[in-house]
Backbone bond lengths (Angstrom), bond angles and torsions (degrees), N, CA, C in turn:
res aa  C-N    CA-C-N  psi(-1)  N-CA   C-N-CA  omega(-1)  CA-C   N-CA-C  phi
1 X - - - 1.442 - - 1.528 108.72 -
2 X 1.304 115.91 137.01 1.452 120.18 -178.98 1.516 110.83 -70.75
3 X 1.334 115.10 155.97 1.457 120.23 -179.59 1.522 111.55 -64.74
4 X 1.335 117.92 -33.06 1.462 120.93 179.66 1.515 111.07 -65.87
5 X 1.335 116.13 -42.81 1.455 120.54 179.06 1.530 111.01 -65.23
6 X 1.304 116.13 -40.84 1.457 120.75 179.23 1.523 111.05 -65.07
7 X 1.343 116.54 -40.23 1.456 121.00 178.44 1.529 110.82 -64.54
8 X 1.322 117.44 -43.65 1.469 121.34 179.43 1.519 110.26 -64.98
9 X 1.323 117.20 -41.09 1.462 120.58 178.41 1.526 110.96 -64.26
10 X 1.319 117.28 -42.51 1.461 121.68 178.31 1.524 110.93 -65.07
11 X 1.311 117.76 -40.55 1.462 122.34 177.70 1.525 111.19 -64.13
12 X 1.320 116.54 -42.64 1.460 121.34 178.84 1.522 111.74 -64.12
13 X 1.318 117.55 -44.86 1.462 121.81 -179.81 1.527 110.81 -65.19
14 X 1.323 117.77 -40.01 1.463 119.80 179.45 1.525 111.25 -69.49
15 X 1.335 117.99 -37.94 1.469 120.80 176.89 1.518 110.62 -65.82
16 X 1.308 117.06 -39.49 1.458 121.15 177.79 1.520 110.98 -65.07
17 X 1.313 117.20 -40.47 1.463 120.84 176.97 1.508 112.34 -66.00
18 X 1.325 116.74 -37.59 1.461 120.75 178.64 1.525 110.94 -66.63
19 X 1.319 116.91 -43.15 1.461 120.03 179.87 1.525 112.13 -68.33
20 X 1.307 117.17 -35.66 1.461 118.93 -178.34 1.523 112.02 -77.26
21 X 1.326 117.67 -19.89 1.462 119.48 -178.99 1.517 112.36 -80.79
22 X 1.315 118.24 -19.67 1.465 121.38 -179.47 1.520 108.91 -82.59
23 X 1.302 116.08 124.40 1.449 120.69 177.90 1.517 108.67 -104.31
24 X 1.304 116.57 121.90 1.458 120.09 -178.80 1.523 112.03 -79.07
25 X 1.321 118.06 -7.69 1.466 120.48 178.76 1.521 112.37 -100.91
26 X 1.322 117.24 4.39 1.464 120.55 -177.95 1.528 113.25 -61.02
27 X 1.346 120.77 -41.55 1.466 118.91 -178.83 1.520 115.07 -78.45
28 X 1.331 118.98 -0.04 1.463 121.10 -177.78 1.522 110.65 -77.00
29 X 1.322 115.54 140.35 1.459 121.34 177.59 1.530 109.56 -82.16
30 X 1.326 115.84 172.31 1.463 120.01 176.46 1.523 109.02 -64.66
31 X 1.320 116.39 136.74 1.460 121.23 -179.55 1.517 113.48 87.73
32 X 1.326 118.72 -3.10 1.460 122.04 175.71 1.519 108.88 -102.92
33 X 1.319 115.31 140.43 1.457 120.95 -178.44 1.520 108.92 -131.93
34 X 1.324 115.89 140.53 1.460 121.60 179.26 1.517 109.17 -87.91
35 X 1.331 116.22 127.41 1.459 121.66 178.26 1.522 108.64 -80.90
36 X 1.325 116.11 122.75 1.460 121.54 -176.76 1.520 111.35 -101.88
37 X 1.328 117.08 -38.88 1.467 119.91 -174.44 1.517 110.41 -155.78
38 X 1.340 115.14 147.28 1.459 123.53 170.40 1.518 107.91 -115.30
39 X 1.317 117.59 133.37 1.458 122.55 175.63 1.519 108.85 -124.07
40 X 1.322 116.59 137.16 1.460 121.97 176.18 1.517 107.23 -123.29
41 X 1.328 116.08 126.75 1.456 120.95 -178.52 1.523 109.04 -131.20
42 X 1.310 116.14 130.45 1.463 122.13 173.22 1.519 106.16 -101.80
43 X 1.321 116.25 119.91 1.457 120.89 -167.84 1.518 113.54 -81.29
44 X 1.321 118.18 -50.61 1.460 119.84 -166.24 1.526 115.02 -104.47
45 X 1.301 119.47 8.83 1.463 122.79 178.37 1.519 109.62 -137.90
46 X 1.311 115.53 150.82 1.469 121.87 172.79 1.527 106.87 -120.36
47 X 1.338 115.01 124.29 1.451 120.88 -179.49 1.525 106.93 -153.65
48 X 1.335 118.42 134.85 1.469 118.79 179.18 1.528 113.30 -64.94
49 X 1.332 117.30 -18.89 1.463 120.30 177.91 1.525 111.87 -70.16
50 X 1.320 117.98 -17.60 1.463 121.41 -179.05 1.528 112.60 -77.82
51 X 1.325 117.34 -10.45 1.461 120.42 -176.77 1.524 112.93 -66.35
52 X 1.330 117.87 -26.54 1.455 119.84 -176.95 1.524 112.79 -103.59
53 X 1.321 118.87 15.78 1.463 121.10 178.92 1.526 112.07 -64.59
54 X 1.296 117.22 -27.80 1.466 121.23 -178.61 1.530 111.66 -64.08
55 X 1.322 117.05 -25.30 1.461 120.17 -178.87 1.529 112.42 -72.26
56 X 1.329 118.77 -12.83 1.463 122.19 179.42 1.533 112.56 -92.26
57 X 1.310 117.40 -2.65 1.460 121.71 -176.51 1.524 109.47 -91.58
58 X 1.319 116.13 134.14 1.460 122.83 178.38 1.514 108.90 -124.73
59 X 1.275 120.56 152.45 1.457 130.94 -6.64 1.519 111.18 -75.91
60 X 1.301 115.14 159.34 1.456 121.68 178.34 1.530 108.06 -86.68
61 X 1.331 118.33 126.10 1.475 120.33 -179.30 1.522 112.02 -64.46
62 X 1.336 115.73 163.68 1.463 121.38 177.80 1.518 110.05 -62.49
63 X 1.314 115.20 147.71 1.462 120.45 177.38 1.520 109.45 -73.77
64 X 1.334 114.86 152.46 1.454 120.91 -179.53 1.516 109.91 -122.74
65 X 1.313 115.67 148.44 1.447 122.47 174.97 1.518 108.23 -82.77
66 X 1.317 116.76 122.80 1.468 123.57 -177.93 1.524 111.41 55.77
67 X 1.317 117.64 27.68 1.457 125.41 178.72 1.528 112.57 58.39
68 X 1.331 116.98 23.04 1.458 121.21 -179.79 1.519 111.49 -126.94
69 X 1.325 117.86 -53.18 1.460 122.33 -173.36 1.521 110.61 -102.89
70 X 1.312 116.87 128.05 1.462 120.14 171.60 1.527 107.01 -95.44
71 X 1.314 114.75 82.26 1.458 122.14 -171.30 1.521 111.35 -65.79
72 X 1.336 117.95 -38.16 1.461 119.54 -178.32 1.531 111.73 -65.28
73 X 1.313 118.07 -38.77 1.466 119.09 177.69 1.525 110.82 -73.05
74 X 1.332 117.63 -29.08 1.460 119.91 174.85 1.528 110.71 -66.71
75 X 1.335 116.54 -40.30 1.470 120.04 177.10 1.521 110.39 -64.96
76 X 1.332 116.77 -39.53 1.463 120.55 178.17 1.525 110.45 -62.26
77 X 1.317 115.82 -43.12 1.460 120.75 -179.68 1.525 111.64 -67.34
78 X 1.328 116.78 -41.41 1.461 119.95 -179.72 1.521 111.86 -69.52
79 X 1.321 117.77 -22.90 1.455 121.58 -178.70 1.510 114.80 -89.62
80 X 1.318 117.82 5.26 1.460 120.15 179.84 1.522 110.21 -69.40
81 X 1.326 117.03 140.19 1.470 119.01 178.47 1.529 110.70 -68.18
82 X 1.319 115.16 151.13 1.460 120.72 177.31 1.526 108.79 -115.19
83 X 1.306 115.30 170.38 1.454 120.56 -177.75 1.526 109.74 -118.11
84 X 1.320 115.27 140.98 1.451 120.89 171.32 1.525 109.09 -72.35
85 X 1.311 116.83 170.67 1.463 120.97 178.08 1.523 111.48 -64.52
86 X 1.325 116.77 -28.48 1.462 120.19 -179.80 1.523 112.03 -78.32
87 X 1.315 117.96 -6.94 1.452 121.47 -179.73 1.514 113.98 98.31
88 X 1.326 118.02 2.51 1.456 121.30 178.24 1.530 109.98 -76.14
89 X 1.319 114.97 148.74 1.450 121.53 178.66 1.528 110.16 -83.49
90 X 1.329 116.21 132.37 1.459 121.71 178.72 1.533 107.79 -113.38
91 X 1.336 115.65 107.84 1.458 120.81 -179.87 1.526 107.91 -137.52
92 X 1.303 117.25 136.93 1.461 120.89 -178.10 1.523 109.62 -122.69
93 X 1.323 115.84 170.41 1.459 120.39 178.14 1.525 110.92 -63.89
94 X 1.330 116.39 -37.04 1.462 119.78 179.61 1.531 110.95 -65.59
95 X 1.328 117.27 -41.34 1.467 120.15 177.89 1.523 111.29 -64.44
96 X 1.334 116.48 -41.16 1.466 119.62 177.81 1.523 110.69 -65.19
97 X 1.336 117.44 -37.10 1.458 121.09 176.71 1.520 110.45 -63.25
98 X 1.324 117.00 -45.71 1.466 120.84 177.58 1.525 111.21 -59.86
99 X 1.309 115.82 -46.65 1.456 121.65 -174.36 1.532 112.33 -71.79
100 X 1.331 116.84 -47.55 1.460 120.10 -170.05 1.524 114.10 -90.51
101 X 1.314 117.73 -37.30 1.454 119.32 -175.59 1.527 112.53 -93.39
102 X 1.314 117.04 -48.31 1.460 120.38 -175.27 1.526 113.09 -95.60
103 X 1.314 117.13 -20.61 1.447 120.80 -174.75 1.513 113.78 -88.21
104 X 1.305 113.53 166.39 1.460 121.37 178.08 1.524 107.31 -143.57
105 X 1.314 116.23 130.05 1.456 121.03 -179.38 1.527 109.30 -62.12
106 X 1.333 118.61 136.47 1.458 119.90 179.23 1.530 111.33 -64.97
107 X 1.326 116.40 141.40 1.456 121.60 177.54 1.522 107.46 -75.70
108 X 1.319 115.63 125.68 1.458 121.41 -175.97 1.518 111.48 -95.91
109 X 1.312 115.49 150.93 1.453 122.09 175.46 1.519 108.80 -72.27
110 X 1.327 116.69 131.08 1.451 122.07 -177.58 1.525 108.20 -134.70
111 X 1.330 117.22 123.18 1.464 120.85 -176.22 1.524 111.79 -67.62
112 X 1.334 118.25 -31.82 1.464 119.34 178.51 1.525 110.87 -68.85
113 X 1.321 117.21 -34.23 1.464 120.48 176.58 1.528 110.77 -67.80
114 X 1.323 117.28 -35.17 1.463 120.56 177.88 1.525 109.98 -65.05
115 X 1.329 116.76 -44.82 1.466 120.28 179.32 1.528 111.52 -63.76
116 X 1.334 117.38 -42.09 1.467 119.27 179.00 1.526 111.24 -68.34
117 X 1.322 117.89 -31.74 1.461 120.95 175.75 1.517 110.87 -66.88
118 X 1.323 116.44 -37.82 1.465 119.27 178.09 1.534 110.85 -67.02
119 X 1.331 117.23 -38.51 1.466 120.61 176.09 1.523 109.93 -63.81
120 X 1.323 116.42 -42.73 1.467 121.04 179.21 1.532 111.05 -63.79
121 X 1.326 117.26 -43.10 1.467 120.30 177.85 1.520 111.16 -64.04
122 X 1.319 117.24 -38.70 1.464 120.72 177.76 1.525 110.93 -64.44
123 X 1.322 117.59 -38.85 1.463 121.99 177.32 1.525 111.17 -64.16
124 X 1.321 116.79 -43.51 1.464 120.68 179.55 1.522 110.74 -65.79
125 X 1.321 116.75 -40.60 1.471 119.59 177.94 1.529 110.51 -63.75
126 X 1.324 117.76 -37.56 1.469 120.83 176.39 1.522 110.72 -65.32
127 X 1.318 117.74 -38.89 1.459 120.74 177.89 1.521 111.93 -66.16
128 X 1.322 116.72 -28.34 1.463 120.90 177.38 1.522 112.75 -82.77
129 X 1.335 116.87 -5.25 1.461 120.57 177.28 1.512 114.62 101.82
130 X 1.305 118.41 5.87 1.466 122.41 179.15 1.531 107.52 -103.12
131 X 1.358 115.35 86.06 1.455 120.62 -172.05 1.529 113.11 -80.30
132 X 1.321 117.45 -22.11 1.470 121.26 -178.38 1.518 112.11 -102.14
133 X 1.297 117.20 28.68 1.468 120.49 -177.18 1.528 110.25 -70.52
134 X 1.309 115.34 135.41 1.465 122.10 175.49 1.526 108.62 -107.65
135 X 1.318 114.95 142.01 1.467 120.72 -178.26 1.518 109.81 -121.43
136 X 1.304 115.20 148.69 1.460 121.14 169.88 1.528 107.33 -149.88
137 X 1.310 115.81 160.41 1.456 119.83 178.43 1.514 108.90 -136.85
138 X 1.317 114.03 159.38 1.449 120.92 179.20 1.528 107.94 -143.96
139 X 1.326 115.96 128.87 1.457 121.81 178.37 1.521 107.76 -98.35
140 X 1.327 115.97 119.78 1.462 121.27 -176.41 1.520 110.41 -116.79
141 X 1.347 117.79 119.79 1.470 119.36 175.22 1.522 110.00 -77.61
142 X 1.329 115.40 152.81 1.462 119.93 175.53 1.516 109.83 -73.58
143 X 1.313 115.29 149.36 1.463 119.82 178.72 1.527 111.17 -71.10
144 X 1.320 116.90 -35.57 1.458 120.46 -176.87 1.521 112.18 -78.26
145 X 1.332 118.05 -33.97 1.458 121.96 -179.39 1.529 108.13 -142.67
146 X 1.331 118.35 102.93 1.467 119.89 -176.81 1.520 114.10 -68.88
147 X 1.336 118.95 -7.57 1.462 121.24 175.47 1.530 111.83 -80.65
148 X 1.336 117.41 -11.11 1.463 122.59 176.60 1.527 107.88 -104.12
149 X 1.332 115.68 129.09 1.465 120.10 -177.35 1.521 110.57 -129.79
150 X 1.317 114.79 157.85 1.458 120.76 170.18 1.518 107.58 -125.77
151 X 1.320 115.72 152.32 1.456 121.70 -178.05 1.519 107.83 -114.76
152 X 1.334 116.02 123.83 1.460 122.31 176.52 1.524 108.43 -103.89
153 X 1.312 116.48 120.44 1.459 122.23 174.62 1.521 107.35 -99.69
154 X 1.323 116.63 126.91 1.455 121.80 178.97 1.518 107.99 -115.36
155 X 1.331 115.62 129.92 1.453 121.89 -178.07 1.516 108.64 -120.71
156 X 1.310 116.01 132.45 1.451 123.04 173.86 1.521 106.18 -108.66
157 X 1.331 117.12 109.95 1.454 122.08 -171.83 1.519 111.59 -92.16
158 X 1.298 118.03 43.87 1.465 122.46 -174.73 1.516 110.53 -61.45
159 X 1.330 116.17 85.02 1.456 123.06 179.55 1.514 108.36 -95.02
160 X 1.311 116.38 123.54 1.457 121.30 -179.20 1.515 108.67 -113.23
161 X 1.327 116.63 111.71 1.476 120.80 -179.72 1.500 110.69 -100.04
């Protein structure tokens, strides 16, 4: 194997290890959960107007690089100040740069936002002519990291004409 190929492989493996070691949920307190994804599904009807229902759901999760890595939240997490054993705060210019310039605070799960999203979805369904639409939601934690959750909104568009 050529030295160039070996160097590129070593660089790739080290970058992958660096990205996987950063946890974007590290700065979250107990009882806080990071919202990763919102899904909206209409069960009993097919309509092309239902394709954009996801745009009415709030809050919008953090953007991801290649739909895999949330690099901005990883930078935010890596830039958090740490404490010495004596209780002193340890913060550097590099950490502040990571946190404030390159980082992005993780979007947290909020029950009031879920309720307002359901009201908004119900309003949109009424505007589309589905006046008897029923809504429900389900919060699902990830198996790999229970601090990351996704919210599934299920809509039953039982329209009776």
